[in-house]
C-alpha positions as CSV (number, residue, x, y, z in Angstrom):
1,M,147.1,92.2,102.6
2,S,146.1,94.6,105.3
3,V,143.7,97.4,105.1
4,P,144.7,100.7,106.7
5,I,142.4,101.8,109.5
6,S,141.9,105.5,110.0
7,F,141.7,106.7,113.6
8,P,140.2,109.9,114.6
9,D,142.5,112.8,115.2
10,P,143.4,112.8,118.9
11,A,142.9,116.5,119.1
12,R,139.3,116.2,117.8
13,G,138.4,112.6,118.7
14,D,135.6,113.2,121.2
15,E,134.1,116.1,119.2
16,V,133.8,113.9,116.1
17,V,132.1,111.1,118.0
18,S,129.8,113.3,119.9
19,S,128.8,115.4,116.9
20,W,128.0,112.2,115.0
21,R,125.8,111.0,117.8
22,W,124.0,114.3,118.1
23,R,123.4,114.5,114.4
24,D,121.8,111.1,114.4
25,A,119.9,111.6,117.7
26,V,118.2,114.9,116.8
27,P,115.8,113.5,114.2
28,A,114.9,110.7,116.6
29,V,114.3,113.2,119.5
30,V,112.1,115.4,117.2
31,A,110.2,112.3,116.1
32,A,109.6,111.2,119.7
33,L,108.4,114.6,120.7
34,A,106.1,114.8,117.7
35,V,104.7,111.4,118.5
36,A,104.2,112.3,122.2
37,V,102.4,115.6,121.3
38,G,100.3,114.1,118.6
39,T,99.2,111.2,120.8
40,A,98.3,113.5,123.6
41,A,96.3,115.6,121.2
42,L,94.2,112.6,120.3
43,G,93.1,112.6,123.9
44,V,90.9,115.6,123.2
45,A,89.0,113.7,120.5
46,A,88.7,110.7,122.7
47,G,87.5,112.8,125.6
48,L,84.8,114.4,123.5
49,G,83.8,110.9,122.2
50,W,83.6,109.6,125.8
51,A,81.4,112.6,126.8
52,A,79.1,112.0,123.9
53,A,78.7,108.2,124.2
54,A,78.9,107.5,128.0
55,P,75.6,107.2,129.9
56,R,75.1,109.5,132.8
57,P,73.0,108.8,135.9
58,L,69.7,110.6,136.4
59,L,69.5,113.1,139.3
60,V,66.6,114.7,141.0
61,M,66.8,118.1,142.7
62,T,66.2,117.7,146.4
63,S,66.7,121.3,147.5
64,P,68.1,124.5,145.9
65,G,71.6,123.6,144.8
66,A,71.5,120.0,145.8
67,A,70.6,116.8,143.9
68,A,70.5,113.1,144.5
69,L,70.5,109.9,142.4
70,V,67.1,108.8,141.2
71,N,68.2,105.2,141.2
72,T,71.1,104.4,143.6
73,E,71.7,101.0,141.9
74,T,72.2,102.5,138.5
75,S,74.7,100.9,136.1
76,A,75.5,104.2,134.5
77,F,78.8,104.6,136.4
78,I,80.1,101.2,135.3
79,A,79.0,101.8,131.7
80,A,80.7,105.2,131.7
81,D,83.9,103.6,133.0
82,A,83.6,100.9,130.3
83,A,83.1,103.6,127.6
84,F,86.2,105.4,128.8
85,G,88.2,102.2,128.6
86,L,86.9,101.6,125.0
87,A,87.8,105.1,124.0
88,C,91.3,104.7,125.4
89,L,91.7,101.3,123.7
90,A,90.6,102.7,120.4
91,G,92.9,105.7,120.8
92,G,95.8,103.4,121.7
93,V,95.2,101.3,118.6
94,I,95.0,104.4,116.3
95,S,98.1,106.1,117.9
96,G,100.0,102.8,117.9
97,V,99.5,102.3,114.2
98,L,100.2,105.9,113.3
99,A,103.3,106.1,115.5
100,Y,104.6,102.9,114.0
101,L,104.1,104.0,110.4
102,F,105.6,107.5,110.9
103,A,108.2,107.1,113.6
104,V,108.8,103.9,115.4
105,R,109.9,101.8,112.4
106,R,112.5,104.5,111.5
107,H,113.6,105.8,114.9
108,G,113.1,102.8,117.1
109,P,113.1,102.9,120.9
110,L,113.2,106.7,121.3
111,A,110.0,107.1,119.2
112,M,108.4,104.2,121.1
113,A,109.2,106.0,124.3
114,G,107.5,109.1,122.9
115,L,104.5,107.0,122.0
116,L,104.2,105.7,125.5
117,A,104.7,109.1,127.2
118,G,102.1,110.5,124.8
119,A,99.7,107.7,125.5
120,I,99.8,108.2,129.3
121,A,99.2,112.0,128.7
122,A,96.4,111.2,126.3
123,A,94.6,109.1,128.8
124,F,94.7,112.0,131.4
125,V,93.6,114.4,128.7
126,T,90.7,112.2,127.7
127,R,89.6,112.0,131.4
128,W,89.9,115.8,131.9
129,V,88.0,116.7,128.6
130,G,85.3,114.1,129.3
131,E,84.8,115.2,132.9
132,H,84.7,118.9,132.0
133,A,82.5,118.6,128.9
134,G,79.1,120.0,129.8
135,L,80.2,120.9,133.3
136,G,79.0,124.6,132.9
137,A,75.5,123.5,131.8
138,F,75.3,121.0,134.7
139,Q,76.3,123.7,137.3
140,H,73.7,126.0,135.8
141,Q,71.0,123.4,136.1
142,L,72.0,122.6,139.6
143,A,71.7,126.3,140.5
144,T,68.5,127.1,138.7
145,L,66.2,124.0,138.5
146,P,63.3,123.7,140.9
147,V,63.0,120.9,143.5
148,G,61.8,117.7,142.0
149,A,63.3,118.4,138.5
150,R,65.3,115.7,136.9
151,F,68.5,116.0,134.9
152,R,71.7,114.1,134.0
153,D,74.9,114.1,136.2
154,T,78.4,114.9,134.9
155,L,80.9,112.2,134.0
156,T,83.4,111.0,136.5
157,L,85.9,108.2,136.0
158,G,85.6,105.7,138.8
159,A,87.9,103.1,137.5
160,T,91.3,104.9,137.5
161,G,93.0,101.7,136.3
162,A,91.4,102.3,132.9
163,L,93.9,105.2,132.4
164,G,96.5,102.5,131.5
165,A,94.4,101.2,128.6
166,W,95.8,103.7,126.1
167,A,99.4,103.0,126.8
168,L,98.8,99.3,126.8
169,A,97.0,99.2,123.5
170,A,99.6,101.6,121.9
171,A,102.5,99.5,123.1
172,V,100.9,96.2,121.9
173,V,100.0,97.5,118.5
174,A,103.3,99.4,117.7
175,G,105.4,96.6,119.2
176,G,103.4,93.9,117.5
177,L,103.7,95.7,114.1
178,E,107.5,96.0,114.6
179,L,107.8,92.2,115.3
180,L,105.5,91.3,112.4
181,V,107.1,93.6,109.8
182,S,110.8,93.1,110.6
183,P,111.1,89.9,112.8
184,G,114.8,89.3,111.8
185,R,115.9,92.6,113.2
186,H,115.2,91.5,116.8
187,R,117.0,88.1,117.0
188,T,119.7,87.8,119.6
189,G,123.2,86.8,118.8
190,G,123.0,83.6,120.9
191,G,121.9,81.3,118.0
192,R,124.0,79.3,115.6
193,R,126.7,81.1,113.8
194,A,128.3,80.2,110.5
195,H,132.0,79.8,110.6
């Protein structure tokens, strides 16, 4: 016994297929954009956290409007870079978990792409917010303090490779959760098949 197969109307064939794809793709695109924007917004909190936690080198006023390091061998620059890396790793873990729970497990690769794009943006937002937090107060001190006065420098990220920490952590967490929660969904068809 054969089962009749219905074919699309030749006059509307391409319209039916494309409208079906767009109807399914729109929620995935919206989810990917929401994940990207939400992840990038987390960069503001991470930047403020980095600015609050990172050590800053001590400066001394050498002349009006000019300052120099008190200790040229300070470890504050390395510690500030490490604090940035930790802030990005924490942000990557948080955004990876949230993106997986709310978008990646339902919308798949498109939501994952949104997570990675947002993670890259979040790292740059974190850097910008951290480097600009307290910049006005620093410039005021630099312009008004007398020679010999001591004050703290602004933050500057020296290890630019740390910008990749957010995307790496987010990808590992979201991808790892996907593999742990639904491992059978990712098997290839090259294994044994029942006949």
